[in-house]
C-alpha distance (Angstrom), angle and dihedral (degrees) to the residues before:
residue distance angle dihedral
M1 . . .
L2 3.83 . .
R3 3.84 92.3 .
G4 3.81 88.6 51.1
M5 3.75 92.1 51.9
R6 3.73 90.1 49.2
K7 3.80 91.7 50.8
A8 3.75 90.9 45.9
S9 3.82 93.7 52.9
S10 3.83 93.5 49.6
N11 3.86 93.9 96.4
W12 3.82 134.7 46.8
L13 3.75 95.5 -99.2
G14 3.73 93.4 47.7
K15 3.81 90.4 48.9
T16 3.77 90.7 53.6
I17 3.78 92.2 49.9
M18 3.81 92.2 46.9
A19 3.79 90.5 50.2
V20 3.82 89.2 55.7
V21 3.76 91.8 47.4
M22 3.84 93.2 49.8
G23 3.77 89.6 46.9
V24 3.86 90.1 55.9
L25 3.84 89.3 50.0
I26 3.77 92.6 50.6
V27 3.82 90.5 49.6
S28 3.92 89.9 47.9
F29 3.73 89.1 53.8
G30 3.71 90.3 50.9
V31 3.85 90.4 51.7
W32 3.75 99.6 43.8
G33 3.79 95.7 32.4
I34 3.79 131.2 -124.5
A35 3.80 99.7 -137.1
D36 3.78 91.2 112.5
I37 3.82 90.2 64.1
F38 3.77 91.9 60.4
K39 3.86 101.7 31.6
G40 3.75 125.6 55.5
F41 3.88 109.8 -31.7
G42 3.72 121.6 2.3
Q43 3.76 120.6 -172.5
S44 3.83 88.6 -101.1
T45 3.84 95.4 48.9
L46 3.79 116.1 92.0
A47 3.80 101.5 174.4
K48 3.76 140.9 3.4
I49 3.78 127.7 -159.5
G50 3.72 119.3 176.3
S51 3.85 104.8 -43.1
T52 3.81 93.4 -26.8
E53 3.85 118.3 103.5
I54 3.77 120.1 -163.7
S55 3.81 111.3 -155.5
A56 3.70 122.5 -142.5
E57 3.79 90.8 -116.8
Q58 3.79 92.4 51.6
F59 3.76 90.5 53.1
R60 3.77 93.2 43.8
Q61 3.83 89.5 57.0
I62 3.87 91.8 46.3
Y63 3.86 90.4 47.3
T64 3.75 94.7 46.8
D65 3.78 93.8 47.1
R66 3.83 91.2 50.7
L67 3.80 93.4 49.8
Q68 3.79 90.6 51.0
Q69 3.80 91.3 49.8
L70 3.80 91.0 51.4
G71 3.80 91.0 44.8
R72 3.77 90.1 56.3
Q73 3.84 90.4 48.9
F74 3.81 91.5 49.5
G75 3.83 92.6 44.5
K76 3.78 91.2 -124.6
P77 3.79 135.6 64.8
L78 3.75 123.0 -94.9
S79 3.78 118.4 -132.9
P80 3.80 119.7 -141.4
D81 3.84 87.8 -110.2
Q82 3.76 92.2 54.7
A83 3.78 91.6 45.3
R84 3.83 91.1 53.7
A85 3.83 90.0 45.5
F86 3.85 88.8 56.5
G87 3.88 91.3 44.0
L88 3.80 90.6 -118.4
D89 3.90 91.1 136.7
R90 3.84 91.5 60.9
Q91 3.76 92.9 39.8
V92 3.85 92.5 54.9
L93 3.81 90.1 45.2
Q94 3.75 91.5 51.0
Q95 3.80 92.0 47.6
T96 3.85 91.8 48.9
L97 3.84 91.1 49.7
A98 3.84 91.4 46.7
E99 3.80 90.1 53.2
A100 3.73 91.8 49.8
A101 3.82 91.4 47.9
M102 3.79 90.9 52.6
D103 3.82 91.0 49.8
E104 3.82 88.6 51.5
E105 3.76 90.2 50.0
A106 3.82 92.5 49.5
R107 3.70 89.5 52.8
R108 3.76 92.8 47.8
M109 3.80 90.2 51.1
G110 3.81 92.7 47.0
L111 3.84 92.8 -122.3
N112 3.74 121.3 166.6
Q113 3.73 140.4 172.8
S114 3.79 125.2 -141.5
N115 3.72 121.5 -116.6
E116 3.85 88.0 -122.5
E117 3.82 91.6 59.2
V118 3.82 94.0 46.8
L119 3.78 91.7 48.2
R120 3.82 90.9 47.5
T121 3.83 88.7 55.7
I122 3.75 92.0 49.3
Y123 3.89 94.4 45.0
N124 3.85 88.4 53.6
D125 3.76 95.6 48.9
P126 3.79 106.6 113.1
N127 3.80 90.4 -148.1
F128 3.81 88.2 70.3
K129 3.78 99.2 48.1
G130 3.80 123.8 108.1
L131 3.86 134.3 -146.0
N132 3.83 91.3 -67.3
G133 3.84 94.6 53.1
Q134 3.78 92.4 -110.1
F135 3.80 130.2 116.4
D136 3.85 109.2 -79.8
A137 3.81 112.5 -155.9
Q138 3.85 91.9 -161.0
R139 3.74 91.5 52.5
F140 3.81 91.7 47.3
Q141 3.81 90.8 54.2
S142 3.81 93.7 45.5
V143 3.83 93.8 48.8
I144 3.85 97.8 47.5
R145 3.88 90.2 43.3
N146 3.79 89.8 56.4
F147 3.77 90.2 55.1
G148 3.76 90.5 48.7
F149 3.87 99.2 -104.2
T150 3.71 129.2 133.1
E151 3.85 115.4 -148.6
G152 3.78 92.9 -103.1
R153 3.79 94.7 48.7
Y154 3.79 91.4 47.4
I155 3.79 94.2 51.2
A156 3.80 89.7 47.7
E157 3.76 90.6 50.6
Q158 3.82 91.7 49.9
R159 3.79 89.6 49.6
R160 3.88 89.6 55.0
V161 3.83 90.9 47.7
G162 3.81 90.7 49.7
L163 3.86 91.7 51.6
R164 3.82 91.2 48.4
R165 3.78 88.7 52.6
Q166 3.83 90.6 51.3
I167 3.78 91.1 53.6
A168 3.75 93.9 44.1
S169 3.80 95.1 48.2
T170 3.86 89.8 49.7
I171 3.76 92.6 48.8
S172 3.84 94.2 47.1
A173 3.86 97.4 41.3
G174 3.77 113.7 126.0
V175 3.81 94.7 19.0
E176 3.77 109.1 145.2
P177 3.82 133.4 169.6
S178 3.84 115.0 -121.3
K179 3.74 120.1 -110.4
S180 3.82 91.3 -118.2
M181 3.80 90.7 55.0
I182 3.76 92.5 52.1
E183 3.73 89.4 47.0
A184 3.76 93.6 52.6
L185 3.78 93.2 45.7
T186 3.76 92.3 46.8
R187 3.77 92.9 52.1
F188 3.77 91.4 47.0
Q189 3.82 91.5 48.3
N190 3.85 97.9 40.8
E191 3.85 99.5 40.5
Q192 3.81 109.6 126.1
R193 3.80 129.8 -154.6
S194 3.73 136.5 -170.5
I195 3.77 126.2 -155.2
D196 3.78 142.4 -178.0
Y197 3.81 111.6 -146.4
V198 3.72 144.2 176.5
K199 3.89 125.6 -149.3
L200 3.75 117.6 -141.2
D201 3.77 115.9 -162.5
A202 3.76 140.8 157.5
A203 3.68 92.0 -55.7
Q204 3.81 91.9 62.2
A205 3.81 91.6 45.0
G206 3.79 91.6 71.2
T207 3.74 128.1 -145.4
I208 3.86 117.0 -17.8
E209 3.73 110.5 -154.6
T210 3.79 120.8 -143.3
P211 3.76 110.2 -94.2
S212 3.80 117.6 -112.2
P213 3.78 116.0 -114.1
E214 3.88 87.9 -108.5
A215 3.75 93.1 50.9
L216 3.78 93.1 48.9
A217 3.70 93.5 46.5
A218 3.86 90.6 51.9
Y219 3.82 91.1 47.4
F220 3.81 89.9 50.8
E221 3.83 91.5 51.3
D222 3.82 91.8 50.9
H223 3.81 91.8 48.3
K224 3.79 102.5 31.0
V225 3.80 93.1 125.4
Q226 3.78 89.6 66.7
F227 3.71 92.2 60.1
R228 3.78 101.7 47.3
A229 3.76 119.1 129.8
P230 3.77 107.5 -112.7
E231 3.77 125.2 -123.9
Y232 3.78 109.7 -89.3
R233 3.80 129.2 -161.4
K234 3.81 131.3 -159.2
I235 3.84 109.0 -135.5
A236 3.79 134.4 -173.2
F237 3.76 119.3 -167.0
V238 3.81 142.2 165.3
A239 3.81 127.1 -161.2
I240 3.82 124.7 -148.1
T241 3.82 106.7 -173.3
P242 3.80 134.3 146.8
E243 3.83 89.5 -115.6
A244 3.75 93.8 54.1
I245 3.79 95.6 42.5
G246 3.83 92.3 42.4
K247 3.77 88.5 65.1
W248 3.81 88.3 62.9
E249 3.81 94.0 50.2
T250 3.76 118.4 97.0
V251 3.77 113.2 -157.6
S252 3.88 117.3 -161.5
D253 3.73 122.3 -134.7
D254 3.84 87.8 -121.6
D255 3.83 90.7 61.5
A256 3.78 94.0 42.3
R257 3.86 92.8 46.8
K258 3.75 90.3 50.1
L259 3.87 92.5 55.0
F260 3.83 88.7 43.9
E261 3.78 91.4 57.2
Q262 3.77 92.5 47.0
R263 3.87 91.1 52.7
R264 3.77 99.4 33.5
D265 3.80 93.2 110.6
Q266 3.83 90.7 48.8
I267 3.76 94.4 54.0
S268 3.79 99.5 37.6
T269 3.76 120.9 95.8
P270 3.83 109.8 -126.2
E271 3.81 123.5 -133.2
K272 3.82 113.1 -93.1
R273 3.86 126.7 -155.6
E274 3.75 134.2 -170.8
V275 3.76 100.8 -121.8
S276 3.86 130.5 -172.0
Q277 3.83 126.0 178.2
I278 3.80 137.6 -174.6
V279 3.85 115.4 -159.7
F280 3.82 120.4 -147.7
P281 3.80 130.0 -167.7
N282 3.80 93.1 -120.9
V283 3.84 145.5 2.7
D284 3.80 96.3 -99.4
E285 3.84 94.0 58.0
A286 3.80 90.4 44.6
Q287 3.80 92.8 49.7
A288 3.76 91.6 47.8
A289 3.75 92.2 52.3
R290 3.73 90.6 49.0
T291 3.84 91.9 52.0
R292 3.86 88.5 54.0
M293 3.83 89.2 51.2
T294 3.75 91.2 53.9
S295 3.75 89.2 52.1
G296 3.81 95.0 53.9
T297 3.79 108.0 -79.3
S298 3.76 109.5 127.8
F299 3.81 128.0 -123.4
D300 3.76 90.0 -120.7
D301 3.86 92.3 50.4
I302 3.81 90.7 56.0
A303 3.78 89.1 49.2
N304 3.87 91.4 50.5
E305 3.80 90.1 49.7
R306 3.80 89.9 55.4
K307 3.83 88.9 47.1
L308 3.78 94.3 -119.9
N309 3.76 122.2 162.6
V310 3.83 121.8 -132.5
S311 3.83 88.6 -106.5
D312 3.86 89.0 56.3
V313 3.72 93.1 54.4
N314 3.84 110.1 27.8
L315 3.78 117.1 70.3
G316 3.72 91.9 -178.7
L317 3.81 130.1 -134.1
V318 3.80 100.2 -33.6
T319 3.81 144.0 161.4
K320 3.78 118.8 -117.1
S321 3.79 91.9 -107.6
A322 3.80 90.3 56.0
I323 3.79 93.1 64.3
L324 3.79 107.0 93.3
D325 3.87 94.9 -153.7
P326 3.88 108.6 66.4
A327 3.77 92.9 -158.4
V328 3.81 92.1 55.7
G329 3.83 89.7 45.9
D330 3.82 92.5 51.5
A331 3.78 90.2 48.4
A332 3.84 95.4 46.6
F333 3.81 94.1 49.4
A334 3.80 92.5 48.9
L335 3.82 94.2 57.7
S336 3.77 131.7 86.1
S337 3.81 121.3 -123.5
G338 3.81 111.0 -73.3
D339 3.78 94.5 15.7
I340 3.84 125.5 127.4
S341 3.75 119.4 -144.5
Q342 3.75 129.3 -125.1
P343 3.93 113.0 -103.4
V344 3.85 107.5 -61.3
Q345 3.76 122.5 -153.6
G346 3.75 104.8 -137.2
R347 3.75 139.8 167.8
F348 3.79 93.4 -89.8
G349 3.75 102.1 34.9
V350 3.75 141.9 -63.8
A351 3.86 110.7 -37.0
L352 3.76 137.7 -164.8
V353 3.73 108.9 -151.2
K354 3.83 126.4 -157.3
V355 3.83 126.5 -168.0
G356 3.79 122.7 -152.7
K357 3.80 124.7 169.0
I358 3.79 118.5 11.4
E359 3.76 124.2 -154.1
P360 3.80 109.2 -163.9
G361 3.83 117.4 -131.3
V362 3.79 119.6 -111.5
T363 3.71 122.4 -134.4
P364 3.79 106.9 -166.8
S365 3.82 119.0 -134.8
Y366 3.81 119.3 -116.6
E367 3.79 88.0 -118.1
S368 3.81 93.6 61.0
F369 3.82 92.2 54.1
A370 3.80 99.9 30.8
Q371 3.80 98.3 101.8
Q372 3.78 94.6 41.4
I373 3.76 90.8 51.8
K374 3.80 92.9 45.6
N375 3.80 89.0 51.0
Q376 3.81 90.2 50.8
I377 3.78 92.7 49.4
A378 3.81 92.2 46.0
S379 3.79 88.7 49.9
E380 3.70 92.1 52.3
R381 3.70 93.5 47.8
A382 3.76 90.4 46.8
R383 3.82 92.3 54.7
T384 3.77 87.9 57.0
K385 3.79 90.4 46.0
V386 3.86 91.1 49.5
A387 3.83 90.3 56.6
E388 3.83 91.1 50.5
L389 3.79 94.9 46.7
R390 3.77 92.0 44.9
D391 3.81 91.1 58.0
K392 3.88 91.2 45.6
M393 3.78 90.2 47.5
E394 3.77 91.9 50.7
D395 3.80 90.5 48.0
E396 3.79 89.8 52.9
R397 3.79 91.7 47.6
G398 3.78 90.7 45.9
G399 3.82 87.8 55.3
G400 3.78 89.7 58.8
A401 3.85 100.5 -98.0
G402 3.77 118.9 144.5
V403 3.76 122.0 -131.3
L404 3.77 95.8 -93.8
E405 3.81 93.7 48.0
A406 3.83 94.4 44.6
A407 3.90 93.4 47.1
Q408 3.82 92.3 50.7
K409 3.87 91.8 48.7
L410 3.90 88.7 52.7
G411 3.81 93.5 45.3
L412 3.81 92.2 -112.6
T413 3.86 124.6 141.8
P414 3.85 110.5 -120.5
V415 3.84 122.5 -161.5
T416 3.86 121.1 -137.1
I417 3.81 119.7 -162.7
D418 3.82 109.8 -167.4
A419 3.84 95.1 -159.2
V420 3.80 133.4 5.1
D421 3.79 129.8 162.3
R422 3.83 128.5 -141.4
S423 3.87 90.3 -88.7
G424 3.82 91.6 57.8
R425 3.83 94.9 -107.2
L426 3.76 131.4 133.1
P427 3.80 120.9 -129.5
D428 3.80 90.2 -93.0
G429 3.82 89.3 59.0
Q430 3.83 94.4 -107.8
L431 3.85 120.6 130.5
A432 3.75 112.9 -99.0
P433 3.82 117.0 -110.9
I434 3.85 95.0 -99.5
P435 3.83 123.8 136.6
P436 3.83 110.4 -100.3
K437 3.84 113.9 -97.4
L438 3.79 93.1 16.2
E439 3.80 106.3 133.0
L440 3.80 92.6 -144.8
V441 3.79 103.3 126.3
S442 3.81 97.2 50.4
Q443 3.84 89.6 48.4
A444 3.83 91.2 49.1
F445 3.78 92.6 50.7
N446 3.80 89.3 51.3
S447 3.86 89.7 53.9
D448 3.82 133.6 53.9
V449 3.79 143.7 -143.5
G450 3.78 111.7 -61.7
V451 3.77 96.3 15.5
D452 3.85 116.7 136.6
N453 3.81 99.8 -130.5
D454 3.85 124.8 -161.4
P455 3.76 113.2 -120.4
I456 3.81 120.7 -98.1
Q457 3.83 117.2 -120.0
F458 3.74 107.2 -126.1
N459 3.83 133.2 164.1
A460 3.73 93.8 -11.7
G461 3.85 89.1 -51.0
Y462 3.78 142.3 65.4
V463 3.79 141.5 -90.4
W464 3.75 121.2 -156.4
Y465 3.75 120.1 -160.8
D466 3.84 143.3 177.8
V467 3.77 129.2 -162.6
L468 3.85 104.0 -132.0
G469 3.76 99.6 179.3
V470 3.81 147.0 -2.7
T471 3.78 126.5 -143.0
P472 3.77 106.1 -165.4
S473 3.84 121.4 -134.1
R474 3.82 111.5 -96.3
E475 3.75 140.2 -178.7
R476 3.81 114.3 -101.4
N477 3.82 121.7 -141.5
L478 3.79 119.3 -121.9
D479 3.78 94.1 -103.1
E480 3.73 92.5 61.8
V481 3.85 94.8 54.1
R482 3.81 102.7 23.2
P483 3.88 94.2 126.9
Q484 3.80 92.3 48.5
V485 3.87 91.5 46.8
E486 3.81 92.6 49.5
A487 3.83 91.0 48.2
K488 3.84 91.6 49.6
W489 3.85 90.4 46.7
R490 3.79 90.6 51.9
E491 3.83 90.2 49.2
D492 3.75 91.5 51.9
Q493 3.82 91.0 49.4
I494 3.70 93.4 51.2
S495 3.82 91.9 47.4
A496 3.72 92.0 51.3
K497 3.78 93.7 49.4
L498 3.88 92.6 47.0
R499 3.78 91.0 50.3
A500 3.79 91.6 52.1
K501 3.75 90.5 46.7
A502 3.81 93.4 49.4
T503 3.80 91.4 47.9
E504 3.74 89.2 53.3
I505 3.81 93.4 49.7
V506 3.84 92.9 49.0
Q507 3.84 92.2 50.3
K508 3.81 88.1 53.4
L509 3.78 92.3 48.6
D510 3.86 91.7 50.4
T511 3.79 89.0 55.1
G512 3.84 93.2 54.1
G513 3.84 102.8 -80.1
K514 3.84 121.6 146.7
L515 3.80 120.3 -118.5
A516 3.83 91.3 -139.9
D517 3.82 90.0 55.7
E518 3.74 96.1 48.4
A519 3.86 90.6 46.9
A520 3.76 91.6 52.5
A521 3.79 90.6 48.6
V522 3.84 90.9 59.8
G523 3.75 96.9 37.6
A524 3.86 95.2 -106.1
K525 3.78 131.9 123.8
V526 3.80 131.2 -128.8
E527 3.79 116.2 -117.1
A528 3.88 132.1 -176.1
A529 3.70 138.2 -137.8
I530 3.87 112.7 -166.8
N531 3.74 131.8 -155.9
F532 3.78 101.3 -17.2
Q533 3.82 127.2 161.8
R534 3.82 130.1 -135.5
D535 3.80 93.4 -93.0
A536 3.74 96.7 45.2
S537 3.76 123.0 134.9
L538 3.78 104.9 -153.2
P539 3.86 122.2 -167.9
G540 3.82 107.5 -111.6
V541 3.76 93.9 3.3
P542 3.81 116.4 107.4
A543 3.87 115.5 -131.2
A544 3.84 87.7 -122.1
V545 3.83 88.9 66.5
V546 3.83 92.8 51.8
T547 3.82 89.6 51.6
A548 3.76 92.9 46.2
A549 3.77 93.1 48.2
F550 3.86 91.2 58.4
R551 3.77 89.8 53.1
T552 3.82 91.8 55.1
A553 3.77 126.7 78.1
K554 3.71 125.1 -124.2
D555 3.88 115.0 -75.4
N556 3.79 90.0 13.0
D557 3.81 127.7 118.4
G558 3.78 133.7 -128.7
Q559 3.77 144.2 168.3
T560 3.84 134.0 -149.1
P561 3.80 135.6 173.8
A562 3.76 121.8 -113.0
A563 3.76 136.9 -172.9
G564 3.79 92.8 26.0
G565 3.76 93.5 -53.3
S566 3.82 96.4 -54.5
E567 3.83 85.3 108.5
W568 3.79 130.6 40.9
I569 3.80 124.3 -165.0
V570 3.83 124.6 -150.8
F571 3.84 112.6 -169.1
R572 3.80 144.7 171.3
V573 3.84 123.1 -149.6
T574 3.82 102.3 -129.4
D575 3.86 100.2 175.2
V576 3.80 142.3 15.0
T577 3.71 121.3 -168.9
V578 3.84 136.9 171.3
P579 3.79 113.7 -156.4
P580 3.88 115.0 -136.7
I581 3.83 114.6 -95.4
D582 3.81 117.6 -110.7
F583 3.84 106.6 -165.8
A584 3.78 89.3 -169.1
S585 3.77 94.0 58.8
N586 3.81 120.7 106.9
E587 3.85 89.4 -124.2
V588 3.79 92.5 61.0
K589 3.72 93.4 41.4
K590 3.84 89.8 55.2
L591 3.79 89.9 48.9
Q592 3.80 90.7 50.5
E593 3.76 90.2 50.4
A594 3.81 92.6 49.0
V595 3.82 91.4 49.1
R596 3.82 90.2 45.8
R597 3.75 89.3 54.2
S598 3.77 92.0 48.4
L599 3.73 92.9 50.8
S600 3.80 91.7 47.1
D601 3.78 89.1 51.9
E602 3.80 90.3 51.3
Q603 3.86 90.2 47.6
V604 3.85 92.0 50.6
A605 3.80 90.2 45.5
Q606 3.80 92.2 54.5
Y607 3.84 88.5 49.3
V608 3.80 91.7 51.2
T609 3.76 89.8 49.7
K610 3.80 89.4 54.2
I611 3.84 91.7 49.0
E612 3.88 89.8 50.6
A613 3.78 91.0 51.4
D614 3.79 92.2 47.3
I615 3.77 99.9 48.3
G616 3.80 96.6 31.2
M617 3.74 130.6 -114.5
T618 3.89 133.1 -149.7
V619 3.75 130.3 179.2
N620 3.82 125.4 -157.5
E621 3.78 99.0 -135.6
A622 3.74 94.4 -170.3
A623 3.85 93.1 55.4
F624 3.88 89.4 43.6
A625 3.84 91.0 52.9
Q626 3.81 90.5 47.6
V627 3.82 94.1 50.8
T628 3.81 94.0 46.5
G629 3.79 94.6 42.4
A630 3.83 95.9 -117.3
N631 3.78 91.6 133.1
S632 3.80 95.9 47.1
N633 3.85 94.5 85.0
């Protein structure tokens, strides 16, 4: 709609009409009042805590970013329905309110953080370091720009984060888990069990006869929902990302060599030397000591006579720039290995300098870095190109062009997928040709035909998409899915027979039977799993067996399905042990630290709850539901 308004107002007639429309809107505000926009909740306000208002648009951006991050971690996008099912919508809201509460508390307490401390944090952030491991200003600007930050906004946000950490660290200071808690958790975590077990599979299920047409038809009717054709959508999309555009960029050797020469010092490895020094109060004492060294007294002997520690003498294996005294550095890097300098007048006295091992510096060749530098140049050029194409694409879309038309006008290559379901699969079951971690399918299934969708931020670029068609979910008839129905019927028959067989075996074991005898009777073999823990992943042993074993007492028997019911496991717990607790071990120390963090988080959460109660907090549930898609069903 906004693009249509912009297009309509591009000529004198459209501007006149839009002026009348806006005049009517202004009059209507005057009639109905706009006080609710500035007092309490306006339609654009999602939550208020203290004096801080969180707009619906702010929360929408926060929520979208968080879902995209989680989608990348899970390896597949999360739909709004899935996010609500996991409770992520409320979690993100609570986190946003907690941050706002901490910011209010920092202001109330008059806390601040110096520019130097904020800059130190940014300089040490590995995300902003270049090829040489040092802070790269260009990379910093590029990264924060891709996340929608200006430099000023990013620094302000980091200052707020720093103040929150100050408050949180103060509140949680001194929180320690009790010894009894660590003992209980360690026992639970380290308890070990051993089992003997037998696998029952299709061989033990016996012969499964082919179902009669009547039986198959009845089974299909009872399970028809499992065989429905899913809803499919036809999608067209085009991606504009630095990675994609960078492939088109051709970087000349001249450009790459020029950048290499500019950064040669940054990517070179400087020479290092093992340097020792003894500082004397004057030149005469230093010269006398050096004369003794040339006569056979060792450098270390002189140091011992002067009661100097190793740390007083040995500067380590260092670069020249790492030596604080320039005169000592000049002398050390002018000597050969094993040589001792003449007396050197330094900042802290007269020094004798000795050089041990020398590690030559390495100046890389252009050829060894050429491709890396070309990729970097192409990436930087591509980022600029992305911004240009983004604006052109938005102009085309604003003019009413669909994704396919706009992409063709700009010389881009769009992708059309004729039918894809919610899981990202084509009708033949194959995955649709969509870049990994791109949350396109979930977005498309929350849109519709004819909807002007906002682009998806992806890989430091953008993806535009249109939903071109919707094929509704439908019930299939038996003839369409007969092989699948028969296969599923057979699986269920096997599972039922294996369950009955497993139950029979467990009953015999409980009345004194031997697992080896029962296994032999059904043509199976007894296997063993020894000394495994709750989180163990055992080769050939399903996770369900491990879980069931820890619910079963020693010398007792149990059964559990595996592999979707096509296997059934009968087991006996043969041993239960709890290793002794070593509080000095790294494992226990890591557990203590994890529990300490958990208790600290709980302490901070209680503090935030108290702040929210003191300063007042309100949430516009209608706006929250709209942003998270809860009212779209």
